[in-house]
N, C-alpha and C positions, 0 to 999 in steps of 0.2 A: 140594452143598455151596458156599458162598459165599466166596469169597476176597477178601482186600483190604478187609476192612470196616475202618473206623477205629473205635477204641475208643468215641469219643463218638457213634458212629452205631449201636451195637449196642443190641439190645433188652432184654436182661437177662432174658429169660422174663417180661415184663410186658406189659400193655396199655398204650397210648400215655398214658391218665390218670395210672395208676399210675407210670409211668415218669417223668412230668412232676413228680408229687408226690415222688417219691424225690429228683429233681434239687434241687427247691426245699428240701427237708429237709438235703439234704447241703450246699448251697451256704450255707444259713443257719447250719448247726453250724460249718462250716467258717470264716466270716468272723468268727463270734462268738468261737470257742474258739481259732482259728489253728492247731489241730492235732487230727485225728481219726483213729482206727483203723477201718478198715472192710477189706471184701475187695478184692483187687488190682483185679478188675473194676470194682469201684464207684468205686474211686480213680481209675482211669484214666477212667472214665466222666466223672466231676465235675471233673478236672483241665482239660480244655479249657474248659468252661464257666466255671470260675473266673478262669482267666488272662484270657478275654475279657471277664468283668465288670469286673475291675481295671483292665484297659487301657481300656475305655470310660468307667469311672468317673473317669478322669483329665481328660476333657473336660466332664463335668458340664453339660450342656444340659437343658432341661426333657424333651425327649422320652426321653433316656439315663435321667432319674430316674423317669419314669413306667415305663420297661420294667424298670427295676432293681427298682422297688416290686413289680411282678407276679411278680417271679423270688424273692422272700423271702418267707418266713411271718411275719417280725416285722419289717418295714420299718422301724417307728419306733424299735427298739432298736438294729438293725444298720446301717442305711443313715448315720447320723452317724459310726460308726466307719469305714465303708467309704469316703464321701467326705472323711473329715478325716484320721484316723491312718493309713490305708493309702495313701492318694493322697500324703500328705506323704512316707511312707517311699519309695515307689516312683517318685517324682518324675523320678528321672534314670535309672530302669532301663528298657531296652528291651523285656524281656520275661522269661519265666522266673520268674514270681512265686510257684509252688507247686513242691513236691518231693515225689516219691513214693519210698518206701522200703519193701522187702519186711521183713515182721515176723512170720515164721513161719507156722504153721498154728491153725487152731482146735482144740479139745480133742479127745481122741481119741472121746468118746460121740457126735460132731456129724458133720459132712459132710465135715470136714478142709479146709475151702476155705483156700486161701493168702491170708494176711492183709497189710495194707500200712499204712504211715503216710503219710498226706498232710497237709502242713503248709505254711505261709506262709514264704516264705523271709525270714530275719531277724526272726523273731517272737522275742518274750522267752525262750522257752524252745526256741530252734533247736537241732536235733539235732546238725548238723555242727559249729556253734560249740561245743558242749559237748563235741564229740569232739576239736575242736582243742585246747581248754583242758587235754585230758588226754593226748594223743598227738602234740602238735606237737613239742614238745622232744624226746622219744624218737626220733621220726621224723629230726628233724635229727641227731640223734647217730648214728644208724644211717646216713645220707648220708656223715656225715664219716668214719666207719669204712670204707664203701665206697670213698670216695675215697683214704683211705689204702691201701686193698688194690689199688686198680686203678692209682693214678699214683704216681709218684715225685715228691715235693714238694720243690722247690728254692727257698730264699729269695732274693730279688733285690731290688735297690733302684732305684726308679724316679723321676723329677723330675716333680712337679705341674706341669702347663703353665700353670696360672693364677698360683700363688703361688710357682714355682720352689722348693720345698722338698721334701727328699729323703723318698720314702715307700717303706715296706719292703712287699714284696707276696711272694706265693707263686705260683709257674708250677707248673703240673700236667704232667708228662711222662709218657706213657703207657710202661707196663711192658712188655718185650720177651720176658720169661721166661713169659708165660701162654699157653696154649693158646687155638686159635680158639673152642672149645666154652667155655672159662671165660670169655673176654671177652664173648661173646655173651650168657651168664647174667648178667655182671656190668652190662653195657648195658641188658639188660631190667629187672634190679632198680634200676637207676639211674633209669629213666625213670618208672617206678611210683612211686618215691618223689618224684621231682620233681613228678609229676602231683598226687599226694596232698597234698604240702605246699603246692602252689600254691593247690588248691582250699581248703584248710583256712584259708590266709592270706587268700584273698579274702572268703570268709564271714565271718571274724572281723573283718576291716575293714569288710564292709557292716553287720554287726550293730552296731559301735560307732558308725557314722555314722547308722543308724537310730534309735538311742536318742538321739543328739544332736538329730536333728531332731524326733523326737517331743516331747522335752522343750522344744525352743525353741517348738514350735508351742503348747504347753500354756502355756507361760509368756506368749505372746503374746495367745492367747486369753483367757486369764485377766485380764491387764492390762486389754485392752479391754472386757470385762464388768463388771470391778470399776470402771471409770470409769462405766458406764452405773448400776450399783448405787450410787455415790457420788453421781450426781446424783439419783436416785429419793429418797435418803436426805436430801439437801439440801432438795428440794422438800417432801419430809414435815415436815421440820423448819422450814421456812419457813411452812407451811400450820399448822402448832401455835401458832408465834409470832404468826400474824396473829389466829387464832382466840381465844388468850389474851389478847392485848391489848385489843381493842376488841369482842370477841365476835361480830364478822362470820363470815359462812359463807364458803367456798371458791367463787370463781365457776365457772359451767359450762365456760367456756375452759380454766382451770388445772386442773380436774377431769378434763377429757376428755385434756389432755395427759399427766397424771402417769398416766392409765389406760395410754394408748398405750405409754409408756415401760415400765412395768411388765409389759404383755404382751409388748413385744417383748425385755426382759432374759428374761423367762420360756421365751420361744421358743427363744432363743439357748442359754440354760442347758439346755434339754431336747434340743437338737440337740449339743452337746459332752459330754453326760453329767456335768454339774456342777449345783450347788445353792447356795443362799444360806444361810447359817446365821444364827443370832439376832443376831450382832453385824455383819451387813452385808457378810461376807467371802466371796468366792468360793472353795469347797472342792471336793473331789472327791466324788463321789456315793458315799453308803453302800452297800455291800453287805449284803443279806440273809444272815444266818447260816444255812448250810445244813447240816443235821444229817449226819454221815457215820456209816457203818454201825457204827464202833467207838463212837459214843456210845450211852448208855445212855437209854432213853427214860423221860421221868419217869412214875413211877406215879400214877395218879389214886386220891385219897382214897377209902375205903371209905364205905360208907352211913353207919355209926356215927361215923367220923371227920368227915364232913362235917355230921353233927346236932349233934355237940358243938361244931364252929367255930360253927355256926349260933347255938346256945344262949349261947354266949359273946359274940358279936356284938351279940345282942340285950341281953344284960345290960349290956354297955358302952353301948349306946345308951340304955336306961332311965336309966342313972346320969347320963349326960350331960344327959338331959332333966330330971331332978331338980335337978341342980346349977344 
């Protein structure tokens, strides 16, 4: 039996090619969705690679981009998000970009493998942040009740060294009527509450800062691309004015410049996941409507109904030709 094998070095009962394909699939799904549910072994297997991938993406050299492209199944769709949104989110974070949490077991009729959630820290659906929204205030209330049971609170007045104004404070003095066993239990509970509250508060603050950075980056990119779109639109209007005034055609140099500007704008839009609407404004890319299992599939008309529709259309066409 081999001991001391790292999680990302395990073979998972697969051949090297199958293991590499599994890693690419998990990395692509994790970066695209920012949260996936898989087995504990697969989650720990992909966590190391995901952390290294995000850490290397912050350097953004051509060699790293080529290596990243080989690790993803849909690089044109995932790499803009990796080198844009995620790099901006984790710009000042040293490490720990992913989080693994236990998520029960598979159903009874299967192998009952332990499941886990692996997600990117600070994603819009962050689990710890959602728990903090629900449990932060109850935990603070529990901590205040514990301090009331453990300490004797005495109100004192201190002087602020900067403003020299009196400030009322509370001094906590340890109770002497508690046994050693009770004090040990209260100390352990207080330590666990402090750790939980600190972890929730840190994740909540990081989530808020991540949303601010991402929104600022979107606005920055949108303003830059909007300037390019306005320049192309002005060139188009200038071209139409020249043609309408004297009937002359656009020169080869002007046409080449306009095509280069249009191609550059299209490339930048594709990288950022944006598109240009009919009014020349930069907007977010539309998502395709994906049918959910609860949606009812549209029933196809029967042969008799299709024949009736065809006859009515033919009658309308003949009436339009006669008129």
